[in-house]
C-alpha positions in Angstrom: 0.3 -33.8 -6.1 4.1 -33.5 -7.0 3.1 -33.1 -10.7 0.5 -30.4 -10.0 2.9 -28.5 -7.7 5.6 -28.7 -10.3 2.9 -27.2 -12.9 2.1 -24.4 -10.6 5.6 -23.4 -10.0 6.4 -23.6 -13.7 3.5 -21.3 -14.3 4.7 -18.8 -11.7 8.3 -18.8 -13.2 6.9 -18.2 -16.6 5.0 -15.2 -15.3 8.1 -14.0 -13.8 10.3 -14.4 -16.9 7.8 -12.5 -19.1 8.3 -9.3 -16.9 11.0 -6.7 -17.1 13.5 -7.7 -14.1 14.2 -4.2 -13.7 10.8 -3.0 -12.9 9.3 -6.3 -11.3 8.7 -6.6 -7.5 10.0 -9.8 -6.1 7.6 -12.4 -4.6 8.2 -12.5 -0.9 9.5 -15.8 0.5 6.5 -16.2 2.8 3.9 -15.4 0.0 0.7 -17.5 -0.1 0.6 -19.7 -3.1 -2.4 -20.2 -5.2 -4.0 -23.5 -5.3 -4.9 -23.1 -9.1 -3.2 -21.1 -11.9 -5.4 -20.4 -14.9 -4.4 -21.5 -18.5 -2.9 -18.5 -19.9 -4.6 -16.2 -22.4 -3.0 -15.1 -25.6 -2.3 -11.5 -24.7 -2.7 -9.9 -21.1 -4.9 -10.6 -18.4 -6.2 -7.7 -16.3 -9.4 -8.3 -14.1 -11.6 -11.2 -13.0 -15.1 -11.6 -11.6 -16.5 -14.7 -10.0 -19.9 -16.0 -11.2 -21.6 -18.0 -8.5 -23.7 -20.7 -10.3 -27.2 -20.4 -8.6 -28.0 -24.2 -9.0 -24.6 -25.4 -7.7 -21.8 -23.3 -6.3 -19.3 -25.9 -7.0 -19.8 -25.3 -10.7 -19.0 -21.5 -10.5 -17.0 -19.8 -13.0 -14.3 -17.1 -13.4 -14.6 -14.4 -16.0 -11.4 -12.6 -17.0 -10.5 -10.0 -19.5 -7.7 -10.6 -22.1 -6.7 -6.9 -22.7 -5.8 -6.4 -26.4 -7.0 -5.2 -29.7 -7.8 -8.8 -30.4 -8.8 -9.6 -26.9 -12.1 -10.7 -25.3 -13.7 -12.1 -22.2 -12.6 -15.6 -21.1 -14.4 -18.1 -19.0 -12.7 -20.6 -16.6 -13.9 -23.4 -14.3 -12.5 -23.8 -11.0 -9.7 -26.1 -12.3 -8.5 -22.9 -14.1 -9.4 -24.2 -17.6 -10.5 -22.1 -20.3 -14.1 -23.2 -21.2 -15.4 -20.5 -23.3 -14.5 -17.1 -24.9 -16.6 -14.2 -26.0 -16.6 -12.6 -29.6 -13.3 -10.6 -30.0 -13.3 -7.4 -28.2 -11.0 -4.2 -28.7 -9.0 -4.1 -25.4 -11.4 -5.1 -22.8 -10.0 -3.7 -19.5 -12.3 -4.4 -16.3 -15.2 -6.8 -15.9 -18.0 -7.3 -13.3 -21.2 -9.4 -12.8 -24.8 -8.7 -12.1 -27.6 -11.2 -11.4 -31.0 -11.3 -12.9 -31.1 -8.5 -15.4 -34.3 -8.4 -17.1 -34.3 -8.7 -20.8 -37.6 -8.8 -22.4 -39.3 -12.0 -21.0 -36.0 -13.4 -20.0 -33.9 -13.0 -16.7 -30.1 -13.3 -17.4 -27.0 -13.1 -15.4 -24.8 -10.7 -17.2 -21.0 -9.6 -17.5 -20.1 -6.2 -18.2 -16.9 -4.9 -19.5 -15.2 -1.9 -20.9 -14.0 -1.9 -24.5 -11.5 0.7 -24.6 -10.7 1.2 -28.2 -14.3 1.8 -29.0 -15.3 3.9 -25.9 -18.1 1.5 -25.0 -19.1 -0.9 -22.4 -20.1 -4.5 -23.5 -22.8 -6.6 -22.0 -22.9 -10.4 -22.4 -25.3 -13.1 -20.9 -23.8 -15.9 -18.5 -22.6 -18.5 -18.6 -22.9 -18.6 -22.5 -21.1 -15.1 -23.1 -23.5 -14.0 -25.9 -23.7 -10.4 -26.4 -27.0 -8.6 -25.6 -26.0 -5.0 -26.4 -26.4 -4.5 -30.2 -22.7 -4.1 -30.5 -21.9 -2.1 -27.4 -23.0 1.1 -25.5 -21.0 4.4 -25.9 -19.7 5.9 -22.7 -18.6 9.5 -21.7 -20.3 10.8 -24.8 -19.5 14.6 -25.3 -16.2 14.3 -23.5 -12.8 14.9 -25.0 -11.5 12.2 -22.5 -13.3 9.1 -23.1 -11.1 6.0 -22.9 -12.9 3.8 -20.3 -11.0 1.6 -18.0 -12.5 0.7 -14.6 -16.0 -0.7 -14.0 -18.1 -2.1 -11.3 -21.8 -3.0 -11.0 -24.1 -1.7 -8.1 -27.4 -3.8 -7.8 -29.6 -1.6 -5.6 -31.2 -4.0 -2.9 -34.6 -2.0 -2.7 -35.8 -2.6 -6.2 -33.0 -4.8 -8.1 -32.2 -1.9 -10.4 -28.7 -2.4 -11.9 -26.1 0.3 -12.3 -22.7 0.4 -13.9 -20.0 2.7 -12.6 -17.3 3.5 -15.2 -14.0 5.1 -14.8 -11.7 6.4 -17.6 -8.0 6.6 -18.3 -7.9 10.3 -17.7 -10.7 12.8 -16.8 -11.7 15.8 -14.6 -11.8 15.7 -10.8 -15.4 15.9 -9.6 -16.9 14.1 -12.7 -14.1 11.5 -13.4 -16.7 8.5 -13.0 -20.0 8.2 -14.6 -22.8 6.0 -13.4 -25.2 4.4 -15.8 -28.6 2.8 -15.2 -29.0 -0.5 -17.3 -32.3 -1.2 -18.8 -33.9 -3.1 -21.7 -35.1 -1.6 -24.9 -36.4 -3.6 -28.0 -34.7 -6.9 -26.8 -31.3 -5.3 -26.0 -29.5 -3.9 -23.0 -29.2 -0.1 -22.8 -27.6 2.3 -20.5 -28.6 5.9 -19.3 -26.4 8.2 -17.4 -27.8 9.2 -13.9 -24.7 10.5 -12.1 -21.2 12.0 -12.8 -19.0 12.2 -9.7 -15.5 11.3 -8.0 -12.6 13.3 -7.2 -9.1 12.7 -8.8 -5.7 13.4 -7.4 -4.3 13.6 -11.0 -1.2 11.6 -9.7 -1.8 8.7 -12.2 -5.3 7.3 -13.0 -8.3 5.5 -11.6 -8.9 1.9 -12.7 -9.9 -0.2 -9.8 -13.7 0.2 -8.6 -15.6 -1.9 -6.5 -19.3 -1.7 -5.1 -20.6 -3.1 -1.8 -24.2 -3.7 -2.6 -25.7 -4.4 0.9 -23.9 -1.5 2.6 -24.4 0.8 -0.4 -20.8 1.9 -1.0 -18.5 2.6 -4.1 -14.7 2.2 -3.6 -12.1 3.2 -6.1 -8.2 3.3 -6.2 -6.8 6.6 -7.0 -3.6 5.4 -7.9 -0.5 6.6 -5.9 -2.9 8.6 -3.8 -5.3 6.3 -1.8 -8.6 4.7 -1.8 -11.9 6.8 -1.9 -15.4 5.9 -0.8 -18.8 7.2 -2.0 -22.4 6.4 -1.7 -23.6 4.0 -4.5 -27.2 5.0 -4.7 -27.6 7.8 -7.2 -31.0 8.7 -5.8 -29.4 9.8 -2.5 -28.2 12.8 -4.5 -25.2 12.9 -2.3 -21.6 13.1 -3.8 -19.6 13.7 -0.9 -16.4 11.8 -0.5 -17.2 9.6 2.6 -13.5 8.4 3.2 -10.0 8.6 1.7 -7.8 6.0 3.2 -4.6 3.9 2.6 -2.8 7.1 1.6 0.5 6.0 3.5 0.0 2.1 3.5 1.1 1.4 -0.2 4.4 1.1 -2.0 2.7 1.6 -5.4 0.1 1.4 -7.1 -3.2 1.2 -5.3 -5.0 -1.2 -7.6 -7.6 -4.0 -7.6 -10.2 -4.1 -4.9 -12.1 -7.1 -3.8 -14.9 -7.3 -0.9 -15.0 -10.4 1.2 -18.5 -10.6 3.0 -18.3 -12.6 6.3 -22.0 -11.5 6.8 -24.4 -9.0 5.3 -22.5 -6.2 6.9 -19.1 -7.4 8.0 -16.0 -8.5 6.2 -12.8 -7.2 4.5 -11.6 -4.8 1.8 -8.7 -6.4 0.0 -6.6 -3.8 -2.2 -3.8 -4.7 -4.4 -0.4 -3.2 -3.4 0.9 -3.7 -7.0 4.6 -3.2 -6.8 4.9 -4.9 -3.5 2.9 -8.2 -4.6 0.8 -7.8 -1.5 -2.9 -7.2 -0.5 -3.7 -4.7 2.2 -6.8 -5.7 4.3 -9.3 -3.2 5.9 -12.5 -3.8 7.8 -15.6 -3.6 5.4 -17.6 -2.2 8.2 -15.1 0.4 9.3 -13.2 0.9 12.5 -13.8 2.0 16.1 -17.5 2.3 15.5 -17.1 4.7 12.4 -18.3 3.1 9.2 -16.0 5.4 7.2 -12.8 5.0 9.1 -10.7 2.1 7.4 -7.5 1.3 9.3 -5.0 -1.3 7.9 -5.6 -4.6 9.5 -3.1 -6.9 7.8 -0.7 -7.1 4.7 -1.0 -10.3 2.9 1.9 -11.5 0.6 0.8 -13.4 -2.6 2.5 -15.1 -5.5 0.5 -12.8 -8.1 2.9 -10.6 -10.0 1.9 -6.8 -10.3 -1.8 -7.5 -9.8 -4.1 -5.2 -11.5 -7.6 -6.8 -10.7 -9.0 -9.2 -8.1 -12.4 -10.6 -6.9 -13.3 -12.7 -3.9 -16.4 -14.6 -2.4 -17.2 -16.2 0.8 -19.5 -18.7 -0.7 -18.7 -22.4 -0.3 -17.5 -23.5 -3.6 -16.5 -26.9 -2.4 -13.3 -28.7 -2.9 -10.6 -26.4 -1.8 -12.7 -23.3 -1.6 -15.0 -24.4 1.4 -14.7 -20.9 3.0 -14.6 -19.0 -0.3 -12.1 -18.2 -3.1 -9.9 -15.1 -3.8 -8.7 -14.7 -7.4 -6.2 -12.2 -8.6 -4.8 -11.3 -12.0 -1.0 -12.1 -12.5 1.5 -11.0 -15.1 2.0 -14.0 -17.4 -1.4 -14.0 -18.8 -3.0 -15.8 -16.0 -5.2 -15.6 -12.9 -4.3 -17.2 -9.5 -7.0 -18.7 -7.5 -6.6 -18.9 -3.6 -8.2 -20.9 -0.8 -9.7 -18.2 1.4 -8.6 -19.9 4.7 -4.9 -19.3 4.7 -5.7 -15.4 4.0 -8.1 -15.4 7.0 -5.5 -17.2 9.2 -3.0 -14.3 8.3 -5.7 -11.6 9.1 -6.4 -13.3 12.3 -2.8 -13.7 13.2 -2.1 -9.9 12.5 -4.9 -8.9 14.8 -3.5 -10.7 17.8 
């Protein structure tokens, strides 16, 4: 145990030393500590996604991006060990996962990532990280502002149709995000634009996107402005902004969004307060009987440094993650894995 704790702190110190001290927000003395720090990637981690192994949840894995011109998707086990890597990708940014995508006569779980330097999304089967997209699918075609960044996946409960919501480095307010329907053609994954939506403050950029499949909402961080909420189903033909919250709760920037599901309809939204090294917590189901009223419940100090992306699950993964796991990107080319139970305890304490 002493050796493991020493390794953990050395990894955190290495992350600290890799950052500019003039810009780095300090870790708070009461910050939660991860139970696992992953092996570092060669370049720059950005965003993780948790793949739940359908046969054995204790064998679940984490997919993370290494954001560089010679980057890729990396696959980690729950010990934080790198066990696989995709083919080289040109600056992959965000990643998300969908289950049971139909590809010909096969049903696959998939990881989808943005590839910024080629203006594409890339799609890989899981857990083998093999490409199934014929080299990538172009996004924001016909636009002058195409550099894709944020990404999240919506799986519609009624018919299991899979949609990818893609954001970009810059773009026009009202159509900053494009939504694509994923399908199969001639043995490869394809994507068709079905929707263009999303207001933008123009203060910085939009990167973090998350989707609540069960409740049918898209959330995204309009950095230095707040968090915005829209319907996820393009067939609703409703692009009204449902909520704009967290405007006065953050230091800077509004970043990664993770959704912890206590039940099919309840839980928490956890949003990275990047320059304070904390996560802001809101009720997934809304507040005061209003599904679109999200008031701050708690602020969780963490040991992650300037976190961009995060993911969370309430599934029992066994071991130290019996009530679920929270994973967050940290400077120092790593991801930090947290036991959910101390996070829940802090949320409960804040509510007293």
